[in-house]
Biotite code that builds the C-alpha atoms (Angstrom):
import biotite.structure as struc

atoms = struc.array([
    struc.Atom([13.476, 3.187, -42.173], chain_id="A", res_id=1, res_name="UNK", atom_name="CA", element="C"),
    struc.Atom([12.546, -0.400, -41.536], chain_id="A", res_id=2, res_name="UNK", atom_name="CA", element="C"),
    struc.Atom([9.308, -1.559, -40.095], chain_id="A", res_id=3, res_name="UNK", atom_name="CA", element="C"),
    struc.Atom([10.859, -2.849, -37.100], chain_id="A", res_id=4, res_name="UNK", atom_name="CA", element="C"),
    struc.Atom([12.601, 0.461, -36.479], chain_id="A", res_id=5, res_name="UNK", atom_name="CA", element="C"),
    struc.Atom([9.247, 2.278, -36.775], chain_id="A", res_id=6, res_name="UNK", atom_name="CA", element="C"),
    struc.Atom([7.680, -0.119, -34.339], chain_id="A", res_id=7, res_name="UNK", atom_name="CA", element="C"),
    struc.Atom([10.575, 0.544, -31.879], chain_id="A", res_id=8, res_name="UNK", atom_name="CA", element="C"),
    struc.Atom([10.127, 4.323, -32.148], chain_id="A", res_id=9, res_name="UNK", atom_name="CA", element="C"),
    struc.Atom([6.408, 3.940, -31.607], chain_id="A", res_id=10, res_name="UNK", atom_name="CA", element="C"),
    struc.Atom([6.996, 1.815, -28.546], chain_id="A", res_id=11, res_name="UNK", atom_name="CA", element="C"),
    struc.Atom([9.485, 4.323, -27.098], chain_id="A", res_id=12, res_name="UNK", atom_name="CA", element="C"),
    struc.Atom([7.124, 7.254, -27.875], chain_id="A", res_id=13, res_name="UNK", atom_name="CA", element="C"),
    struc.Atom([4.273, 5.423, -26.075], chain_id="A", res_id=14, res_name="UNK", atom_name="CA", element="C"),
    struc.Atom([6.559, 4.744, -23.061], chain_id="A", res_id=15, res_name="UNK", atom_name="CA", element="C"),
    struc.Atom([7.523, 8.335, -22.798], chain_id="A", res_id=16, res_name="UNK", atom_name="CA", element="C"),
    struc.Atom([3.757, 9.316, -23.073], chain_id="A", res_id=17, res_name="UNK", atom_name="CA", element="C"),
    struc.Atom([3.014, 6.924, -20.240], chain_id="A", res_id=18, res_name="UNK", atom_name="CA", element="C"),
    struc.Atom([5.750, 8.438, -18.114], chain_id="A", res_id=19, res_name="UNK", atom_name="CA", element="C"),
    struc.Atom([4.484, 11.970, -18.751], chain_id="A", res_id=20, res_name="UNK", atom_name="CA", element="C"),
    struc.Atom([1.000, 10.813, -17.769], chain_id="A", res_id=21, res_name="UNK", atom_name="CA", element="C"),
    struc.Atom([2.212, 9.296, -14.533], chain_id="A", res_id=22, res_name="UNK", atom_name="CA", element="C"),
    struc.Atom([4.307, 12.315, -13.705], chain_id="A", res_id=23, res_name="UNK", atom_name="CA", element="C"),
    struc.Atom([1.400, 14.734, -14.317], chain_id="A", res_id=24, res_name="UNK", atom_name="CA", element="C"),
    struc.Atom([-0.627, 12.883, -11.662], chain_id="A", res_id=25, res_name="UNK", atom_name="CA", element="C"),
    struc.Atom([2.079, 12.987, -9.003], chain_id="A", res_id=26, res_name="UNK", atom_name="CA", element="C"),
    struc.Atom([3.205, 10.330, -6.527], chain_id="A", res_id=27, res_name="UNK", atom_name="CA", element="C"),
    struc.Atom([-0.259, 9.017, -5.923], chain_id="A", res_id=28, res_name="UNK", atom_name="CA", element="C"),
    struc.Atom([-0.404, 7.837, -9.661], chain_id="A", res_id=29, res_name="UNK", atom_name="CA", element="C"),
    struc.Atom([2.605, 5.677, -9.005], chain_id="A", res_id=30, res_name="UNK", atom_name="CA", element="C"),
    struc.Atom([1.037, 4.234, -5.830], chain_id="A", res_id=31, res_name="UNK", atom_name="CA", element="C"),
    struc.Atom([-2.080, 3.482, -7.942], chain_id="A", res_id=32, res_name="UNK", atom_name="CA", element="C"),
    struc.Atom([0.013, 1.831, -10.697], chain_id="A", res_id=33, res_name="UNK", atom_name="CA", element="C"),
    struc.Atom([1.701, -0.348, -8.005], chain_id="A", res_id=34, res_name="UNK", atom_name="CA", element="C"),
    struc.Atom([-1.582, -1.406, -6.464], chain_id="A", res_id=35, res_name="UNK", atom_name="CA", element="C"),
    struc.Atom([-2.912, -2.167, -9.978], chain_id="A", res_id=36, res_name="UNK", atom_name="CA", element="C"),
    struc.Atom([-0.056, -4.424, -10.731], chain_id="A", res_id=37, res_name="UNK", atom_name="CA", element="C"),
    struc.Atom([-0.452, -6.242, -7.415], chain_id="A", res_id=38, res_name="UNK", atom_name="CA", element="C"),
    struc.Atom([-4.198, -6.473, -7.940], chain_id="A", res_id=39, res_name="UNK", atom_name="CA", element="C"),
    struc.Atom([-3.990, -8.014, -11.430], chain_id="A", res_id=40, res_name="UNK", atom_name="CA", element="C"),
    struc.Atom([-1.164, -10.328, -10.254], chain_id="A", res_id=41, res_name="UNK", atom_name="CA", element="C"),
    struc.Atom([-3.725, -11.654, -7.659], chain_id="A", res_id=42, res_name="UNK", atom_name="CA", element="C"),
    struc.Atom([-6.470, -11.912, -10.205], chain_id="A", res_id=43, res_name="UNK", atom_name="CA", element="C"),
    struc.Atom([-4.300, -13.925, -12.577], chain_id="A", res_id=44, res_name="UNK", atom_name="CA", element="C"),
    struc.Atom([-3.093, -16.111, -9.774], chain_id="A", res_id=45, res_name="UNK", atom_name="CA", element="C"),
    struc.Atom([-6.803, -16.891, -8.812], chain_id="A", res_id=46, res_name="UNK", atom_name="CA", element="C"),
    struc.Atom([-7.633, -17.637, -12.434], chain_id="A", res_id=47, res_name="UNK", atom_name="CA", element="C"),
    struc.Atom([-4.590, -19.998, -12.732], chain_id="A", res_id=48, res_name="UNK", atom_name="CA", element="C"),
    struc.Atom([-5.601, -21.638, -9.396], chain_id="A", res_id=49, res_name="UNK", atom_name="CA", element="C"),
    struc.Atom([-9.216, -22.200, -10.404], chain_id="A", res_id=50, res_name="UNK", atom_name="CA", element="C"),
    struc.Atom([-8.312, -23.626, -13.770], chain_id="A", res_id=51, res_name="UNK", atom_name="CA", element="C"),
    struc.Atom([-5.150, -25.686, -12.926], chain_id="A", res_id=52, res_name="UNK", atom_name="CA", element="C"),
    struc.Atom([-4.771, -26.435, -9.179], chain_id="A", res_id=53, res_name="UNK", atom_name="CA", element="C"),
    struc.Atom([-8.279, -26.534, -7.867], chain_id="A", res_id=54, res_name="UNK", atom_name="CA", element="C"),
    struc.Atom([-9.587, -29.184, -10.519], chain_id="A", res_id=55, res_name="UNK", atom_name="CA", element="C"),
    struc.Atom([-6.772, -31.601, -9.268], chain_id="A", res_id=56, res_name="UNK", atom_name="CA", element="C"),
    struc.Atom([-7.869, -31.030, -5.723], chain_id="A", res_id=57, res_name="UNK", atom_name="CA", element="C"),
    struc.Atom([-11.452, -31.679, -6.637], chain_id="A", res_id=58, res_name="UNK", atom_name="CA", element="C"),
    struc.Atom([-10.566, -34.917, -8.516], chain_id="A", res_id=59, res_name="UNK", atom_name="CA", element="C"),
    struc.Atom([-8.684, -36.341, -5.506], chain_id="A", res_id=60, res_name="UNK", atom_name="CA", element="C"),
    struc.Atom([-11.698, -35.558, -3.257], chain_id="A", res_id=61, res_name="UNK", atom_name="CA", element="C"),
    struc.Atom([-14.015, -37.005, -5.837], chain_id="A", res_id=62, res_name="UNK", atom_name="CA", element="C"),
    struc.Atom([-12.103, -40.192, -5.987], chain_id="A", res_id=63, res_name="UNK", atom_name="CA", element="C"),
    struc.Atom([-11.888, -40.373, -2.189], chain_id="A", res_id=64, res_name="UNK", atom_name="CA", element="C"),
    struc.Atom([-15.678, -39.757, -2.087], chain_id="A", res_id=65, res_name="UNK", atom_name="CA", element="C"),
    struc.Atom([-16.317, -42.713, -4.353], chain_id="A", res_id=66, res_name="UNK", atom_name="CA", element="C"),
    struc.Atom([-14.428, -44.953, -1.930], chain_id="A", res_id=67, res_name="UNK", atom_name="CA", element="C"),
    struc.Atom([-16.140, -43.372, 1.074], chain_id="A", res_id=68, res_name="UNK", atom_name="CA", element="C"),
    struc.Atom([-19.643, -43.490, -0.358], chain_id="A", res_id=69, res_name="UNK", atom_name="CA", element="C"),
    struc.Atom([-19.386, -47.300, -0.692], chain_id="A", res_id=70, res_name="UNK", atom_name="CA", element="C"),
    struc.Atom([-18.981, -47.734, 2.995], chain_id="A", res_id=71, res_name="UNK", atom_name="CA", element="C"),
    struc.Atom([-22.041, -47.581, 5.160], chain_id="A", res_id=72, res_name="UNK", atom_name="CA", element="C"),
    struc.Atom([-22.350, -44.934, 7.922], chain_id="A", res_id=73, res_name="UNK", atom_name="CA", element="C"),
    struc.Atom([-23.509, -41.409, 8.624], chain_id="A", res_id=74, res_name="UNK", atom_name="CA", element="C"),
    struc.Atom([-20.118, -39.842, 8.936], chain_id="A", res_id=75, res_name="UNK", atom_name="CA", element="C"),
    struc.Atom([-19.839, -39.267, 5.214], chain_id="A", res_id=76, res_name="UNK", atom_name="CA", element="C"),
    struc.Atom([-21.989, -36.158, 5.630], chain_id="A", res_id=77, res_name="UNK", atom_name="CA", element="C"),
    struc.Atom([-19.438, -34.679, 8.042], chain_id="A", res_id=78, res_name="UNK", atom_name="CA", element="C"),
    struc.Atom([-16.629, -35.335, 5.623], chain_id="A", res_id=79, res_name="UNK", atom_name="CA", element="C"),
    struc.Atom([-18.496, -33.831, 2.691], chain_id="A", res_id=80, res_name="UNK", atom_name="CA", element="C"),
    struc.Atom([-19.238, -30.697, 4.793], chain_id="A", res_id=81, res_name="UNK", atom_name="CA", element="C"),
    struc.Atom([-15.587, -30.385, 5.786], chain_id="A", res_id=82, res_name="UNK", atom_name="CA", element="C"),
    struc.Atom([-14.384, -30.758, 2.129], chain_id="A", res_id=83, res_name="UNK", atom_name="CA", element="C"),
    struc.Atom([-16.941, -28.205, 1.021], chain_id="A", res_id=84, res_name="UNK", atom_name="CA", element="C"),
    struc.Atom([-15.736, -25.836, 3.732], chain_id="A", res_id=85, res_name="UNK", atom_name="CA", element="C"),
    struc.Atom([-12.099, -26.339, 2.679], chain_id="A", res_id=86, res_name="UNK", atom_name="CA", element="C"),
    struc.Atom([-13.016, -25.605, -0.868], chain_id="A", res_id=87, res_name="UNK", atom_name="CA", element="C"),
    struc.Atom([-14.841, -22.482, 0.106], chain_id="A", res_id=88, res_name="UNK", atom_name="CA", element="C"),
    struc.Atom([-11.847, -21.205, 2.006], chain_id="A", res_id=89, res_name="UNK", atom_name="CA", element="C"),
    struc.Atom([-9.484, -22.025, -0.902], chain_id="A", res_id=90, res_name="UNK", atom_name="CA", element="C"),
    struc.Atom([-11.679, -20.389, -3.466], chain_id="A", res_id=91, res_name="UNK", atom_name="CA", element="C"),
    struc.Atom([-13.029, -17.287, -1.737], chain_id="A", res_id=92, res_name="UNK", atom_name="CA", element="C"),
    struc.Atom([-10.465, -16.668, 1.046], chain_id="A", res_id=93, res_name="UNK", atom_name="CA", element="C"),
    struc.Atom([-7.735, -15.047, -1.143], chain_id="A", res_id=94, res_name="UNK", atom_name="CA", element="C"),
    struc.Atom([-10.313, -12.779, -2.726], chain_id="A", res_id=95, res_name="UNK", atom_name="CA", element="C"),
    struc.Atom([-10.431, -10.693, 0.436], chain_id="A", res_id=96, res_name="UNK", atom_name="CA", element="C"),
    struc.Atom([-7.142, -9.059, -0.434], chain_id="A", res_id=97, res_name="UNK", atom_name="CA", element="C"),
    struc.Atom([-8.446, -8.268, -3.877], chain_id="A", res_id=98, res_name="UNK", atom_name="CA", element="C"),
    struc.Atom([-11.564, -6.726, -2.383], chain_id="A", res_id=99, res_name="UNK", atom_name="CA", element="C"),
    struc.Atom([-9.265, -4.532, -0.140], chain_id="A", res_id=100, res_name="UNK", atom_name="CA", element="C"),
    struc.Atom([-7.298, -3.329, -3.121], chain_id="A", res_id=101, res_name="UNK", atom_name="CA", element="C"),
    struc.Atom([-10.383, -2.426, -5.097], chain_id="A", res_id=102, res_name="UNK", atom_name="CA", element="C"),
    struc.Atom([-11.590, -0.476, -2.091], chain_id="A", res_id=103, res_name="UNK", atom_name="CA", element="C"),
    struc.Atom([-8.320, 1.401, -1.849], chain_id="A", res_id=104, res_name="UNK", atom_name="CA", element="C"),
    struc.Atom([-8.359, 2.673, -5.455], chain_id="A", res_id=105, res_name="UNK", atom_name="CA", element="C"),
    struc.Atom([-10.938, 5.404, -4.987], chain_id="A", res_id=106, res_name="UNK", atom_name="CA", element="C"),
    struc.Atom([-9.431, 6.396, -1.704], chain_id="A", res_id=107, res_name="UNK", atom_name="CA", element="C"),
    struc.Atom([-5.956, 6.841, -3.278], chain_id="A", res_id=108, res_name="UNK", atom_name="CA", element="C"),
    struc.Atom([-7.739, 8.806, -6.052], chain_id="A", res_id=109, res_name="UNK", atom_name="CA", element="C"),
    struc.Atom([-9.113, 11.097, -3.434], chain_id="A", res_id=110, res_name="UNK", atom_name="CA", element="C"),
    struc.Atom([-5.696, 11.463, -1.888], chain_id="A", res_id=111, res_name="UNK", atom_name="CA", element="C"),
    struc.Atom([-4.555, 12.602, -5.279], chain_id="A", res_id=112, res_name="UNK", atom_name="CA", element="C"),
    struc.Atom([-7.326, 15.118, -5.433], chain_id="A", res_id=113, res_name="UNK", atom_name="CA", element="C"),
    struc.Atom([-6.342, 16.541, -2.097], chain_id="A", res_id=114, res_name="UNK", atom_name="CA", element="C"),
    struc.Atom([-2.662, 16.747, -2.928], chain_id="A", res_id=115, res_name="UNK", atom_name="CA", element="C"),
    struc.Atom([-3.422, 18.390, -6.299], chain_id="A", res_id=116, res_name="UNK", atom_name="CA", element="C"),
    struc.Atom([-5.732, 20.990, -4.684], chain_id="A", res_id=117, res_name="UNK", atom_name="CA", element="C"),
    struc.Atom([-2.905, 21.715, -2.152], chain_id="A", res_id=118, res_name="UNK", atom_name="CA", element="C"),
    struc.Atom([-0.648, 22.405, -5.206], chain_id="A", res_id=119, res_name="UNK", atom_name="CA", element="C"),
    struc.Atom([-3.290, 24.782, -6.496], chain_id="A", res_id=120, res_name="UNK", atom_name="CA", element="C"),
    struc.Atom([-3.621, 26.576, -3.166], chain_id="A", res_id=121, res_name="UNK", atom_name="CA", element="C"),
    struc.Atom([0.229, 26.714, -2.936], chain_id="A", res_id=122, res_name="UNK", atom_name="CA", element="C"),
    struc.Atom([0.252, 28.439, -6.339], chain_id="A", res_id=123, res_name="UNK", atom_name="CA", element="C"),
    struc.Atom([-2.486, 30.913, -5.293], chain_id="A", res_id=124, res_name="UNK", atom_name="CA", element="C"),
    struc.Atom([-0.584, 31.642, -2.023], chain_id="A", res_id=125, res_name="UNK", atom_name="CA", element="C"),
    struc.Atom([2.635, 32.398, -3.812], chain_id="A", res_id=126, res_name="UNK", atom_name="CA", element="C"),
    struc.Atom([1.499, 34.091, -7.039], chain_id="A", res_id=127, res_name="UNK", atom_name="CA", element="C"),
    struc.Atom([-2.152, 34.997, -6.470], chain_id="A", res_id=128, res_name="UNK", atom_name="CA", element="C"),
    struc.Atom([-4.402, 34.461, -9.449], chain_id="A", res_id=129, res_name="UNK", atom_name="CA", element="C"),
    struc.Atom([-1.664, 35.722, -11.771], chain_id="A", res_id=130, res_name="UNK", atom_name="CA", element="C"),
    struc.Atom([-0.358, 32.235, -12.636], chain_id="A", res_id=131, res_name="UNK", atom_name="CA", element="C"),
    struc.Atom([-3.108, 30.398, -14.431], chain_id="A", res_id=132, res_name="UNK", atom_name="CA", element="C"),
    struc.Atom([-0.666, 27.758, -15.791], chain_id="A", res_id=133, res_name="UNK", atom_name="CA", element="C"),
    struc.Atom([0.469, 26.912, -12.290], chain_id="A", res_id=134, res_name="UNK", atom_name="CA", element="C"),
    struc.Atom([-3.135, 26.563, -11.079], chain_id="A", res_id=135, res_name="UNK", atom_name="CA", element="C"),
    struc.Atom([-4.018, 24.425, -14.165], chain_id="A", res_id=136, res_name="UNK", atom_name="CA", element="C"),
    struc.Atom([-1.165, 22.052, -13.413], chain_id="A", res_id=137, res_name="UNK", atom_name="CA", element="C"),
    struc.Atom([-2.456, 21.637, -9.786], chain_id="A", res_id=138, res_name="UNK", atom_name="CA", element="C"),
    struc.Atom([-5.995, 21.029, -11.061], chain_id="A", res_id=139, res_name="UNK", atom_name="CA", element="C"),
    struc.Atom([-4.716, 18.502, -13.585], chain_id="A", res_id=140, res_name="UNK", atom_name="CA", element="C"),
    struc.Atom([-2.822, 16.818, -10.668], chain_id="A", res_id=141, res_name="UNK", atom_name="CA", element="C"),
    struc.Atom([-5.958, 16.795, -8.747], chain_id="A", res_id=142, res_name="UNK", atom_name="CA", element="C"),
    struc.Atom([-8.137, 15.426, -11.459], chain_id="A", res_id=143, res_name="UNK", atom_name="CA", element="C"),
    struc.Atom([-5.902, 12.721, -12.918], chain_id="A", res_id=144, res_name="UNK", atom_name="CA", element="C"),
    struc.Atom([-5.528, 10.435, -9.909], chain_id="A", res_id=145, res_name="UNK", atom_name="CA", element="C"),
    struc.Atom([-9.249, 10.648, -9.208], chain_id="A", res_id=146, res_name="UNK", atom_name="CA", element="C"),
    struc.Atom([-10.111, 9.537, -12.642], chain_id="A", res_id=147, res_name="UNK", atom_name="CA", element="C"),
    struc.Atom([-7.501, 6.834, -12.499], chain_id="A", res_id=148, res_name="UNK", atom_name="CA", element="C"),
    struc.Atom([-8.697, 5.584, -9.130], chain_id="A", res_id=149, res_name="UNK", atom_name="CA", element="C"),
    struc.Atom([-12.315, 5.372, -10.423], chain_id="A", res_id=150, res_name="UNK", atom_name="CA", element="C"),
    struc.Atom([-11.287, 3.540, -13.566], chain_id="A", res_id=151, res_name="UNK", atom_name="CA", element="C"),
    struc.Atom([-9.299, 1.030, -11.567], chain_id="A", res_id=152, res_name="UNK", atom_name="CA", element="C"),
    struc.Atom([-12.132, 0.575, -9.149], chain_id="A", res_id=153, res_name="UNK", atom_name="CA", element="C"),
    struc.Atom([-14.762, -0.044, -11.813], chain_id="A", res_id=154, res_name="UNK", atom_name="CA", element="C"),
    struc.Atom([-12.517, -2.616, -13.629], chain_id="A", res_id=155, res_name="UNK", atom_name="CA", element="C"),
    struc.Atom([-11.576, -4.176, -10.390], chain_id="A", res_id=156, res_name="UNK", atom_name="CA", element="C"),
    struc.Atom([-15.309, -4.533, -9.430], chain_id="A", res_id=157, res_name="UNK", atom_name="CA", element="C"),
    struc.Atom([-16.125, -6.202, -12.673], chain_id="A", res_id=158, res_name="UNK", atom_name="CA", element="C"),
    struc.Atom([-13.174, -8.649, -12.493], chain_id="A", res_id=159, res_name="UNK", atom_name="CA", element="C"),
    struc.Atom([-13.839, -9.382, -8.904], chain_id="A", res_id=160, res_name="UNK", atom_name="CA", element="C"),
    struc.Atom([-17.491, -10.146, -9.594], chain_id="A", res_id=161, res_name="UNK", atom_name="CA", element="C"),
    struc.Atom([-16.370, -12.560, -12.231], chain_id="A", res_id=162, res_name="UNK", atom_name="CA", element="C"),
    struc.Atom([-13.979, -14.257, -9.954], chain_id="A", res_id=163, res_name="UNK", atom_name="CA", element="C"),
    struc.Atom([-16.536, -14.574, -7.221], chain_id="A", res_id=164, res_name="UNK", atom_name="CA", element="C"),
    struc.Atom([-19.109, -16.170, -9.758], chain_id="A", res_id=165, res_name="UNK", atom_name="CA", element="C"),
    struc.Atom([-16.398, -18.582, -11.018], chain_id="A", res_id=166, res_name="UNK", atom_name="CA", element="C"),
    struc.Atom([-15.721, -19.474, -7.382], chain_id="A", res_id=167, res_name="UNK", atom_name="CA", element="C"),
    struc.Atom([-19.396, -20.060, -6.671], chain_id="A", res_id=168, res_name="UNK", atom_name="CA", element="C"),
    struc.Atom([-19.644, -22.202, -9.727], chain_id="A", res_id=169, res_name="UNK", atom_name="CA", element="C"),
    struc.Atom([-16.734, -24.313, -8.902], chain_id="A", res_id=170, res_name="UNK", atom_name="CA", element="C"),
    struc.Atom([-18.036, -24.860, -5.404], chain_id="A", res_id=171, res_name="UNK", atom_name="CA", element="C"),
    struc.Atom([-21.525, -25.792, -6.632], chain_id="A", res_id=172, res_name="UNK", atom_name="CA", element="C"),
    struc.Atom([-19.925, -28.260, -9.016], chain_id="A", res_id=173, res_name="UNK", atom_name="CA", element="C"),
    struc.Atom([-17.987, -29.839, -6.215], chain_id="A", res_id=174, res_name="UNK", atom_name="CA", element="C"),
    struc.Atom([-21.102, -30.057, -4.074], chain_id="A", res_id=175, res_name="UNK", atom_name="CA", element="C"),
    struc.Atom([-22.927, -31.813, -6.929], chain_id="A", res_id=176, res_name="UNK", atom_name="CA", element="C"),
    struc.Atom([-20.036, -34.377, -7.340], chain_id="A", res_id=177, res_name="UNK", atom_name="CA", element="C"),
    struc.Atom([-20.096, -35.192, -3.617], chain_id="A", res_id=178, res_name="UNK", atom_name="CA", element="C"),
    struc.Atom([-23.721, -36.115, -3.424], chain_id="A", res_id=179, res_name="UNK", atom_name="CA", element="C"),
    struc.Atom([-24.818, -38.398, -0.534], chain_id="A", res_id=180, res_name="UNK", atom_name="CA", element="C"),
    struc.Atom([-28.303, -39.901, -0.558], chain_id="A", res_id=181, res_name="UNK", atom_name="CA", element="C"),
])
């Protein structure tokens, strides 16, 4: 077998393992996966915005500030405050949706726990304690979404804290560039 063929088989095997993992957790795992994709899409959009779009916005404001600062008057302070408020809204405003998604991860994990325990109680009601495999599948279904929800929440909190720090730093740099004495 060729190296490419072995890589393909490994990739297919990994995909089947992922599908088995998702199926073991029930429908809640698919909801967590969808929210995870949405969350990381928003995170990468914010990173792209902070690195590509926002610096151009800052540069136009900085150039306009250089022209405004040359003119005498007290209205420059109001313009500076308005621009800083706009920047704050552009940087931190979209992070609210990400915060909501991070808060939803453990709640969906808890929903998975409840649905898994319902499956355990269903097996108990139908078979009594004579079906340990059925009960184990329900416990697995209860535990897996909880773990996934917690892992997603922890990684979400770390990435969200980093985005908020980058946002504050960009806002502080803008405030420094728009000094008015």
